C-alpha positions in Angstrom: 21.3 5.9 47.3 24.0 6.0 44.7 23.1 2.6 43.4 19.4 3.5 43.3 20.1 6.7 41.4 22.2 4.8 38.8 19.4 2.2 38.5 16.8 4.9 37.9 19.0 6.7 35.4 19.6 3.5 33.5 15.8 2.8 33.4 15.0 6.3 32.2 17.6 6.1 29.5 16.5 2.8 28.2 12.8 3.9 28.3 13.7 7.0 26.3 15.5 5.0 23.7 12.6 2.6 23.4 10.2 5.6 23.0 12.4 7.2 20.2 12.9 3.9 18.3 9.9 3.3 16.2 9.3 0.5 13.8 9.3 1.5 10.1 5.9 0.9 8.5 6.2 -0.7 5.0 3.5 0.8 2.8 2.3 -0.2 -0.6 -0.1 2.2 -2.4 -3.1 0.0 -1.5 -2.0 -0.2 2.1 -1.6 3.5 2.3 -5.1 4.0 0.8 -6.6 1.5 3.2 -4.9 3.1 6.2 -6.2 6.5 5.1 -9.8 5.2 4.8 -9.5 3.8 8.3 -7.9 6.8 9.9 -8.8 9.9 7.9 -10.8 12.3 10.2 -12.9 13.4 7.2 -13.9 9.8 6.4 -14.5 9.1 10.1 -16.8 12.1 10.3 -18.8 10.9 7.3 -19.1 7.5 9.0 -20.4 9.2 12.1 -22.8 11.0 9.9 -24.1 7.6 8.7 -24.7 6.6 12.3 -26.4 9.9 12.9 -28.7 9.3 10.0 -29.5 5.8 11.4 -30.5 7.4 14.6 -32.6 9.8 12.7 -34.5 6.9 11.2 -34.9 5.4 14.7 -36.2 8.7 16.0 -38.8 9.0 13.2 -39.8 5.4 13.5 -40.4 5.9 17.3 -43.2 8.3 16.5 -45.4 5.5 15.3 -44.7 3.2 18.2 -47.1 3.2 21.2 -46.0 5.7 23.8 -46.4 5.0 27.5 -46.1 7.7 30.3 -46.3 7.4 34.0 -46.8 10.5 36.3 -47.1 11.0 40.1 -48.5 14.2 41.5 -48.6 15.3 45.2 -50.5 18.4 46.3 -50.5 20.1 49.7 -53.5 22.5 49.9 -52.2 25.1 52.2 -55.5 27.0 51.9 -58.4 25.0 50.6 -60.4 26.4 47.7 -63.4 28.5 48.8 -66.9 28.0 47.3 -69.7 30.5 48.1 -73.2 29.0 48.5 -76.4 30.9 48.9 -78.1 30.0 52.2 -80.9 32.7 52.1 -81.9 35.5 49.8 -79.0 37.8 49.7 -77.0 35.7 52.1 -74.0 33.7 51.1 -72.0 31.2 53.0 -68.3 30.6 52.1 -67.3 27.0 52.5 -63.8 25.6 52.0 -64.0 22.3 50.1 -61.4 19.6 49.5 -58.7 17.8 51.4 -55.4 19.1 52.6 -53.4 16.4 50.8 -54.1 14.8 47.5 -51.9 12.3 45.5 -52.6 11.2 41.9 -50.8 8.5 40.0 -51.4 8.4 36.2 -50.5 5.8 33.6 -51.2 7.1 30.0 -50.8 5.4 26.7 -51.1 6.7 23.2 -50.6 5.3 19.7 -50.6 7.1 16.4 -52.4 4.5 14.4 -52.9 6.2 11.0 -51.0 9.2 9.7 -49.8 9.3 6.1 -47.2 12.0 6.8 -45.6 9.7 9.3 -45.0 7.0 6.7 -43.5 9.4 4.2 -41.4 10.9 6.9 -40.1 7.4 7.6 -39.2 6.9 3.9 -37.5 10.3 3.9 -35.4 9.4 6.9 -34.2 6.2 5.2 -33.4 8.2 2.1 -31.4 10.6 4.3 -29.4 7.5 5.4 -28.6 6.7 1.8 -27.5 10.3 1.2 -25.1 10.0 4.2 -23.6 6.8 2.7 -23.1 8.6 -0.6 -21.3 11.4 1.2 -19.1 8.9 2.8 -18.3 7.4 -0.6 -17.5 10.9 -1.9 -15.1 11.6 0.9 -13.5 8.1 0.6 -12.9 8.8 -3.1 -11.3 12.2 -2.5 -9.1 10.7 0.2 -8.1 7.9 -2.2 -7.2 10.4 -4.9 -5.2 12.7 -2.6 -3.3 9.8 -0.9 -2.5 8.3 -4.3 -1.1 11.5 -5.7 0.9 12.2 -2.5 2.3 8.6 -2.8 3.4 9.3 -6.4 5.0 12.5 -5.4 7.1 10.8 -2.7 8.2 8.2 -5.3 9.1 10.8 -7.9 11.1 12.9 -5.4 13.1 9.9 -4.1 13.7 8.7 -7.7 15.0 12.2 -8.5 17.3 12.0 -5.5 18.7 8.6 -6.7 19.4 9.9 -10.1 21.0 13.0 -8.8 23.2 11.0 -6.5 24.3 8.8 -9.5 25.1 12.0 -11.5 27.3 13.2 -8.6 29.1 9.9 -8.5 29.8 10.1 -12.2 31.0 13.7 -11.9 33.2 12.8 -8.9 34.9 10.2 -11.0 35.4 12.7 -13.9 36.7 15.2 -11.4 39.3 12.7 -10.0 40.4 11.9 -13.6 40.6 15.6 -14.5 42.6 16.4 -11.4 45.1 13.7 -12.5 45.3 15.2 -15.9 45.8 18.6 -14.4 48.7 17.4 -12.2 50.3 15.9 -15.3 49.8 19.0 -17.3 47.1 17.6 -19.6 44.3 19.8 -18.3 43.8 23.3 -17.1 42.8 24.5 -13.6 39.7 26.0 -15.2 38.5 22.5 -16.1 38.9 21.4 -12.5 37.2 24.4 -11.1 34.3 24.1 -13.5 33.7 20.5 -12.4 33.9 21.5 -8.8 31.4 24.2 -9.3 29.0 21.8 -11.1 29.3 19.3 -8.3 28.7 22.0 -5.7 25.6 23.1 -7.4 24.4 19.5 -7.6 25.1 19.1 -3.9 22.9 22.1 -3.1 20.1 20.7 -5.3 20.5 17.3 -3.7 20.1 18.8 -0.2 17.0 20.7 -1.4 15.6 17.5 -2.8 16.2 15.6 0.4 14.3 18.3 2.3 11.6 18.0 -0.3 11.4 14.3 0.3 10.8 14.8 4.0 8.1 17.3 3.3 6.4 15.1 0.7 6.5 12.1 3.2 4.9 14.3 5.8 2.3 15.4 3.3 1.5 11.7 2.5 1.2 10.9 6.2 -1.0 13.9 6.8 -3.3 12.8 3.9 -3.4 9.3 5.5 -4.2 10.5 9.0 -0.9 9.1 10.2 1.3 10.9 12.8 4.0 12.7 10.8 6.7 11.4 13.2 6.0 7.7 12.3 8.7 6.4 9.9 7.5 4.8 6.7 9.0 3.0 3.7 7.2 2.9 0.3 7.3 -0.6 -1.3 5.7 0.2 -4.7 7.7 1.7 -7.5 6.9 3.8 -10.5 7.0 1.0 -13.0 4.6 -1.2 -11.1 2.1 1.7 -10.7 2.2 2.8 -14.3 -0.3 0.1 -15.5 -3.6 1.8 -16.2 -4.8 2.4 -19.7 -7.9 3.8 -21.4 -8.8 0.3 -22.7 -9.0 -0.9 -19.1 -11.3 1.9 -18.2 -13.4 1.7 -21.4 -14.8 4.3 -23.8 -18.4 4.3 -22.7 -19.2 7.0 -20.1 -22.1 6.7 -17.7 -22.7 9.8 -15.6 -24.7 7.7 -13.1 -21.4 6.1 -12.0 -20.3 9.4 -10.6 -20.9 9.7 -6.9 -21.7 13.4 -7.3 -24.5 12.6 -9.7 -25.8 10.0 -7.3 -25.8 12.6 -4.5 -27.9 14.9 -6.6 -30.3 12.1 -7.4 -30.6 11.3 -3.7 -31.3 15.0 -2.9 -34.0 15.1 -5.5 -35.6 12.0 -3.9 -35.5 13.6 -0.5 -37.2 16.8 -1.9 -39.9 14.6 -3.5 -40.6 12.6 -0.4 -40.7 15.8 1.7 -43.2 17.3 -0.8 -45.4 14.2 -0.5 -45.2 14.4 3.2 -46.7 17.8 3.3 -49.3 16.9 0.6 -50.7 14.0 2.8 -50.9 16.2 5.9 -54.3 17.2 4.4 -55.5 13.6 5.1 -57.2 12.6 8.4 -55.2 10.9 11.1 -56.2 8.5 13.8 -54.7 8.1 17.3 -55.8 5.9 20.2 -55.3 6.8 23.8 -55.8 5.1 27.2 -55.6 6.6 30.7 -55.6 5.0 34.1 -55.5 6.9 37.4 -55.3 6.3 41.2 -56.2 9.1 43.5 -55.7 9.5 47.3 -57.3 12.3 49.4 -56.8 12.8 53.1 -56.3 15.4 55.8 -53.1 13.7 56.8 -50.5 11.9 54.8 -52.2 8.5 54.7 -52.1 6.3 51.7 -54.4 3.6 53.0 -57.3 4.4 50.7 -57.1 5.0 46.9 -59.8 5.8 44.3 -59.3 4.6 40.8 -60.6 5.7 37.4 -59.7 4.9 33.8 -60.8 5.6 30.2 -59.8 5.0 26.6 -60.7 6.5 23.3 -59.6 7.6 19.9 -59.1 10.9 18.2 -59.6 11.6 14.5 -57.9 14.8 13.3 -59.1 16.4 10.0 -57.0 19.4 8.8 -59.4 22.0 7.5 -57.4 25.2 7.0 -53.7 25.9 7.8 -53.5 29.4 6.6 -51.9 28.4 3.3 -48.8 27.1 5.2 -49.1 23.7 3.6 -49.3 25.1 0.1 -46.2 27.2 0.8 -44.3 24.2 2.1 -45.2 22.1 -1.0 -44.2 24.9 -3.4 -40.9 25.2 -1.7 -40.2 21.5 -2.2 -41.2 21.8 -5.8 -38.8 24.6 -6.4 -36.0 22.6 -4.6 -36.7 19.7 -7.0 -36.4 22.0 -10.0 -33.1 23.4 -8.7 -31.8 19.9 -8.2 -32.8 18.9 -11.7 -31.0 21.9 -13.1 -27.9 20.9 -11.1 -28.1 17.4 -12.5 -28.2 18.8 -16.0 -25.3 21.0 -15.3 -23.3 18.2 -13.8 -24.0 15.9 -16.8 -22.5 18.5 -19.1 -19.5 19.2 -16.8 -18.8 15.5 -16.3 -18.8 14.9 -20.1 -16.4 17.8 -20.6 -14.2 16.4 -17.8 -14.1 13.0 -19.4 -13.1 14.6 -22.8 -10.4 16.7 -21.2 -8.9 13.9 -19.1 -8.7 11.6 -22.1 -6.8 14.3 -24.0 -4.6 14.9 -21.1 -3.9 11.2 -20.7 -3.1 10.7 -24.3 -0.8 13.8 -24.3 1.0 12.4 -21.2 1.5 9.1 -23.0 3.1 10.9 -26.0 5.2 13.1 -23.8 6.6 10.3 -21.8 7.7 8.5 -25.0 9.5 11.6 -26.2 11.1 12.3 -22.8 12.2 8.6 -22.6 13.9 8.9 -26.0 15.5 12.3 -25.0 16.9 10.6 -21.9 18.4 7.8 -23.9 19.9 10.2 -26.3 21.4 12.3 -23.4 22.9 9.2 -21.9 24.5 8.3 -25.2 26.0 11.7 -25.6 27.4 11.5 -22.1 28.9 8.1 -22.8 30.5 9.3 -26.0 31.8 12.5 -24.3 33.3 10.4 -21.4 35.0 8.0 -23.9 36.5 11.0 -25.8 37.8 12.4 -22.6 39.5 9.2 -21.6 41.1 9.1 -25.1 42.3 12.6 -24.7 40.3 14.0 -27.6 37.4 15.4 -25.5 37.0 18.2 -23.0 35.6 18.7 -19.6 33.2 21.3 -21.0 31.6 18.6 -23.1 31.3 16.4 -20.1 29.7 19.2 -18.0 27.3 20.1 -20.8 26.4 16.4 -21.4 25.9 15.8 -17.7 23.6 18.8 -17.5 21.6 17.5 -20.4 21.3 14.2 -18.7 20.1 15.8 -15.5 17.5 17.9 -17.4 16.3 14.9 -19.3 16.0 12.9 -16.2 14.0 15.6 -14.5 11.7 16.0 -17.6 11.3 12.2 -17.8 10.3 12.0 -14.1 7.9 14.9 -14.5 6.4 13.1 -17.5 5.9 9.9 -15.4 4.3 12.0 -12.6 2.0 13.7 -15.1 1.0 10.4 -16.6 0.2 8.8 -13.2 -1.9 11.8 -12.2 -3.6 11.7 -15.6 -4.5 8.0 -14.9 -6.0 9.0 -11.5 -8.0 11.9 -13.1 -9.2 9.6 -15.9 -10.5 7.0 -13.4 -12.1 9.7 -11.3 -13.8 11.2 -14.4 -15.2 7.8 -15.4 -16.5 7.1 -11.9 -14.2 4.1 -11.4 -13.0 5.2 -7.9 
């Protein structure tokens, strides 16, 4: 029993370790987007909506396919029907007529041969499928934008952590040097305490950034539809992603490339087809039918003798008056078409404004990043000069502390400028309909 217990304990321990050890998933930006498109619940719902629209087409198409129905009916006449027959003036004789048991088997077929509203309904169903596909494209674009921005945010946060760690290494070296000066009487305790305070504050900021990195990774995985406990490693870097320009996108703007505009066009087409469907309901329709029956009548349950009958025919329906219901339905679709046209006009104006704003934002981001890059270079040069002066004994720790703070601020501003530029690139592509 002891050996068995130890064996089971070993198995459970090894199984638990295997469960907790997960393979790290390497993700480029493209891989993250593709994963999101394959696993995002929003996109999956849109794809299910496409399948639903396909079934809607099949349902509408089935109306024009010949229908075949089979029925079987069994009747037990507990009391037969009574008919009263006159047998003499003023004298009537009630007589029960019929059989106790009757069984009827029916095979009926029908076919809607000509109906103009059916054909327009079929075209509308197909247009509904196109609308569902456009909705999927819209959701896919939004997921792509959200995942891309979340990916950038993770990179920016981790880059900020790396730079802050480098700053702490530099300050630790300066602290060690200053402590040596202090022991030899060339520096004051205030200088040592000031550096320790700066390093302590940076340590607190570093811990906060590390927590932020965890949160941003979880946000990215949430946008991708990935379980947040899955470990990931991002393989792209900020330099490789900063490669989009206005020249690559082009200056000409075509609102028809925007999926939102395509959705409005599709909705207008649906309203138009729906209007025509009600207009043609005023036309005659033609349907064929066929019926075949077998009947059995008996006083006992006996199916030895059957009597058959069958017929076929056609039916022409001519709508004459519908109480103005058709007119109301047509007018409603006309109003819906006008509303959609107004929405299209509004979107054209809004999209043009969005393009103008995103171009300005992108150009401003380009200018800002150049300025922040120069500021960072200048701050690093000041820090290098201050460090050299301190080594030569002509500088002060206060200069080092101030220079280090300027470097940190410049690094943060530069990273924020990169992030703004990357987001501006995304917004620019979205505004031009390039996603």
